Residue, then its C-alpha position, 0 to 999 in steps of 0.5 A: m499500499i503506498i500514500a502519498l503526501v501532497g499539497r503546497p509547499n510549507v503545510g508539513k509535508s516533509t515534516l510528517f514524512n520524518r515523523l512517519c518514518r520516525k527519522t529526519i530523512a527530508i530536509t524541512h526548511a522555511t524556505p518554499g520549494v525545497t522538496r523538488d522530488c519524490r522520495t519514498e520509505n517503506i515504514e511500520f507505524y500503528g501497526l500499519n506496513f506501508t510505504v509513504m511518498d513524499t512530494p515536491g509542493i504543487f504551486d504556481h510560480e511567476s520565475d521559470q515556469r517550464f522548471v515548476q511545470d517539471m516538479q508538477t508533472h513530476a508529482i502527478a505522475a508518481f500517483d500512478k501506484v498511489d492507493i491513498v493521498f494524504f492531501m495538506l493544508d496549513g491550518r494555520q493559514g487557512v484554505t488558498h485558492v492553491d489548496a482548491d487548485i490542487a483540490q481540483v487535480l485530485k479529484k481527477l486522478n480517482k484515488k481515496v483522499v483524506v485531507l491533513v489538515n496541519k499544524v493545529e496545535n490548539d483550538v485556535h486554528l479549528a476553524h480552518v478545519a471547518e473550511a477543509y470540508s468545503f472540497g468534498f472529501s469527506d476524512v478530514f483530520p486536523i494533525s500537527a505533524q511537528e508534535g505527531a499529534g491527531l495521528s492516531d485517529v488518522f491510522i486508525h481510520l485507515k485500518t477501517l478502510d483496508q484490512s488488506f494492509n498487513r497481509d499483503h505486507d507479510d505475504a510479500r516478506e515470507s515470499t522473499e528468499e531468506d538466502a538472497p543477496k544484500p541489496l547492495t547501495l550505490s551512491i551518486v555524488g559530484r559537483p552541481n550539473v555533472g549529470k547526476s539526476t540524468l544518471f540516476n533516472m537511467i538506472v531506476g528507468k523512468n523521469v523520476q528526478l528533476v533535471h534542468d539546466f541550471s545547477g542546485v535542482t537536487r536539494d535533498s538526497v533520494k533513494l530508490s530500489f532498482d532491479y538488475e538482472g533479477r537483483d535488487f539494489y538500492i540508488v540514492d541520488t545526492a545535492g551537487i557539493r559546490k566548492k564554497i557555499k554561500e554564506g548564510d546559506a543554511l539550506e546548501r548546508i544541510s543539503v551537503s550534509k545529507s550527500f556526505q551521509a549518502i557516502e557513509q550509507s552507501d557500499i559504491v560511490l559513483m563519482v561523476i565527473d563532467a568529461l568536457t571539464i577535464d584537461d591534464f588534472l582534476d577540479k579541485q572539488d572533486m579531488t576534495l570529494i574523492q578524497k572524502i571517499v577514500e577517508l569513509k573507506k568506500c569502493v569507487i566508481i569514477i565516471l566521466n559523463k557526456m562522453d557523447l561530448v568528448p572526441v573519439k581519440k580524446r578518450p582513451h587519454l582521459i581514462t589514463t590521466v584519471q587514473t593516473i592522477l589518483n593513483n599518485e594522489f592517494s593512497g587508500i585505493k588504487n587503480p579506480h575503475v573509470l569509465l567514459l558514458s553518457a548519462q542519457r544512454p540506456t545502454s550505459l546501466a549494463k557498464i556501470m553493473v558491470d563494474v558494480l558486481i566485480i567491485e562487489k566480489r572483491f569488497y567481499k572477498k575472503f584470503k587464504t592466510s596460506e595465500l597472504n604470507r606468500f604474498l608477504q614473502k615476495c614483497l619481502d623479498h623485493h624490499k625489505l626494512s632492515n629494523v623490522k621483522m614481518k611474520y606473517m599476515f592474516q585477514i580480520k575482515s572483509g567488506p572492506p578487506m582489512f589485514f594485521i601484520q605481526g611481527n616485530k617492531t612494527f611501530d617503526i614500519p613507514t607509511s611510505y612502506t605500508r603504501y607500498l605493500v597496499n599497492r603491491f596487494v591491489d596488483e596482485f590479488d587484483m583489488g582495483g577500486v576497493p580500499v585495503t586497509i593493512l594494519y600491524k600487530n607487534e608481538k609481545n617479547p615474552y623476556d619482558e613479560a617474564k619480567g613483570c611475573k610475580h613469583 
């Protein structure tokens, strides 16, 4: 069962969305029009299991009418699979002509509509609740999305509308295979206007995210599921991260924070770069973003977008240039996968997913201790530290892969030698694009312990 939250800007849709999800997912701000894309979450609330959809505010605006129409089209198109619409009004302001226009649209959709008059924290605003009945919808409830007041009445009413709510959810859950692989989460990051939302729409197979010819269209991180060759994945589109945020722009700071949060919660990061901006170097902001991905120990695929605009002769040079720069600048990851593609072409999905599945295997790969020790010996034969003795190497975890080398005086091992080992490891076991961590464990000296023993 899918419930959509609908209404003009600033009536509290995203606040209610966060309340139902029991966590802050959607950005809420006093600025009108913050939510620009539809976002969905599967949740349980008051004993009901359903999908809730937050939609952009539907409204008239004098500037850039084409962009506003795109937002409205996205919101209305998303209603195809919706079962119930929560039509939200502002109980403090009362009914407006925009609310009346939205009500007319909803009546044509032939959906069950429940009117929620929000921001009714006291009896002063109850008069505006009566106005809501003028639209002709029979189910009207005063609520406070901020405080959660009145929501119990709404969901008790929903239970009477459809007793199959829980049954459908339970049947779907029971039919899921227990041994199915965990869905990977991919996040798309990059500077504004590099084609992130176009790539997102191509991957999910429909125009979910707004795409426009000016920067800053995507403000919030949007997560959707998609299927590829019978397997489930999640994909997250994020707001573009600028070189410098304007002073006092709190909304953009929140958007950037959500983008970094998406990176942290993802398994593989698709770092999108405008191929037309690359010469013999990468933009400083691109380098900063890649550094953040490396610090968070995330796998990364570099996507050089807009390849259809790049001359054929120049394409191999672009890939070589990017790989060389990243290998020289970042010690936490080596030989990252670099794809040159066009986000507008559906065939690009197969290219991306081939690399995603390869990197997933590397990310969770488990190594035998015997092969690790053969590798260590080869490294020592080639380059050995005179004052350090390394005895053996073993894996302590995968996803991402992490290893211990045990020996004597390991605290004397310089950072450059660790980088040498990591680079050799990536080359030896073909682990490009995956963060590899090598730590050291200093072997205890039995004579020191004996001195400390009490007789």
